[in-house]
Each structure stands twice: as C-alpha cells, then as structure tokens.
N, C-alpha and C positions, 0 to 999 in steps of 0.2 A: 504494500500500500504506500503510495507516494505521500509527500507532505501536503500536497494540495487536496487529496482525497481525505486525509485525516482532518485538515482544517475545515473542509466542507461538512463532514459528519459532525465534528465538534460544534461548529456554529449552528448547524441544524438542530442538534439536540438542545443546545443552549436556547435557541429561539423558541422551540416548541415548549420546553419546560418553563421558560419565562412567560410565554403567552398563557399557558395553563395557570400559572401562579397569579397572573393579572386577574383572571376571572375568579379564581378560588379564594384569593386573599380577602379576609374580612376587613382589614384596615385599608382605607382608601390611599393613605400615604404609601403603604407597602405596595399596593397595586401600581402606583405611578413609578415607584422605583423599579419594579419588575418590568414595566413598560420601557423604561430607559435601557434595561438590559436587552430587551427585544430589539430596540433600535440599534444598539451596538452590534448585535449579532447580524442584523440585516446589513449594516454597513460593511461588516466583514464579508458577507456574501457579495456585495457590490464590488469590493476590491478583488475577490476571486474571479469575478466576471469581467475584470479589466475596465470597470466603470468608476474610476477614481473620483470624478466630479460628483456623481450621485452619492458616493460614500461620504464625502466631505460635507455636502449639502445636507444629507440626512443627519449627520452628527451635529452640525452647527444649528440647523433650523429645528429639527424635531427633538433630538436628545438634549440640545442646549436650551433653546429659547422656549419652545412650546411646553416642554416638560417642567421647566421652572415656573412658567405661568400656571400650569395645572397644580403644582405643589402649593403655590401661593393661594390659589383659589380654594383648594381643599382645606388648607390650614385656616383661612379666614372664615370659611363657612361654618366651622365647628360642627361637623356632621356627627350624629349619633343615631343609633338604631331606633330609639323611641320616637324620633321626629319623622322617620320615614313613613310615607303613606303605604297602606296595604294595597297590593295589586290584585285585581280580580282575575278570574280564570280565563276570561276572553283575552285579556292582555298577555297572559302567559301562553295561551294557545297561539296567538299571533306571533309571538317571539319564537316558538318552536317551528312554526311553518316558515317564517322568514329564515331561520337558521338552516332548515332543511333545503330551502331553495338555494341558499348560499353554498351549502355543501354540494349540491348537484352541479352548480356552476364550477366549483373547484375541481370536482372529479372529471368533468368534461374537459377542463383546461389541462389537467394532468395527462389525459389521454391524447390531447393534441400536441403536447409539448415536444414529442419526438419529431413530429413533422416540422414544427416551427424551428427546432434546433437545426435540422438539416438545411432549412432555408437560410438561416443566419450564418451557418458555416460556409455555404457556397457563395454568399454575397460579399464577404469582407476579406480584408488582408490581415486581419488580426489586430487592427488598430481601432476597432469600433469602441467608442466610449472614452477615448483618451481626451484629456482636457485640451491638449494642443489642437486636436481636430475641432472640438467645440468652439474654441477661441477663433480659429480660422473661419468657421462657418458664421459665427456671430458678427465678426468685424469685417468680413468680405461680402457675404451674401445677404445678411440681415442687419446691416448697420443702421438703416433708417428706422425700422421697427424697434431695434434695441435702444436707439437714442430717444424715440418717442416714449417708450416705456420708462426710461430713466427720468424724463421730464415729468411724466405722470406721477412717478413715485416721489419726486421732489415736491410737486404741488400738493400731494397728499400729506407729506410731512409738514409743509408750511401750514396747510389747513388744520392739521392736528394741533400744531403749536398755537394757532390763533384761537381755536375752540378751547384749548386748555387754558389759555390766558384769561378768557372771558369768565370762566367758572370760578 
C-alpha cells in the first residue's frame, strides 16, 4: 500500500467518524469542533486530488471563518435541552424521507463515479486544479468579471461599514 492510499483511507475514516460525531454529539460546541475536523479531512482529500486552491479555501473560509462564527453563535445563544421545542412525528417522518432521498442520490453518484473518473483522466495533463492554472484563467480569460466582482465586494464592505456606523 502506497503512502497516498494510506492517507486517503486515513482521511476517509477521519471524515466519516467526525461526521458521525457531529450528528451524535449532545453538546453543540463539540459538534462544531467535530465539524472542523471534517473540514480538515476534506481539505486533505482536496490536496490528494491535486486541488490545492480548494484545500486552502476550504481551510480558510469554512474551518476558519464560518466555524468560528458558529462557535460564537452557539456560545451566545446559551442552548439547553429544556428550551428546545418538541418535534412532532410528521416532522420526523419528513426528515427520514429527505435523508432517504439524499442517500439515493449519493448511491447513484457513487455508481457513476467510475465513468466520471475515466472522463477526467482522459481530459487532463495532470495539472487540473493547480493554483497556477486558476490564476492564468482568472487574469487572462476572466479578468473583467473578476474585476467587477472585486468592485462589488468593495461596495458591499463600504455598505456594511456605513450601516454599522449608523447603528
């Protein structure tokens, strides 16, 4: 077994175990911490797939910023079991049906994965997902939409500051 296969299996077991612990944990803070472990394992998978940009963005945006916000919100809400409303049986049944539909979609995607893998192998030169290629595409082919989106983000930040100053 090569080191790549070992890393893949280790990261897969870590991601699955952490995902189960997110659902099973009684304490919401522990669930968020397990979710951070899931994001780290997924970033490891991205690195194994030669998609370094996705791995770094996943770590910075999801494991860094969003999970910190989740932790702050959970700690500020002061959640306890006595304040949680009781769910009726129809809501539980809807959750089981939605979960079953999601499981069917996942099973069908796993069955199609071999075909999609063959298509991906025949298309590329092994440099798919590299940051260098993404940068070339952004600044050569998509420079105008990239600049428009940066102006949009700048105006949103200015708007947030203006709204925050008025309050």
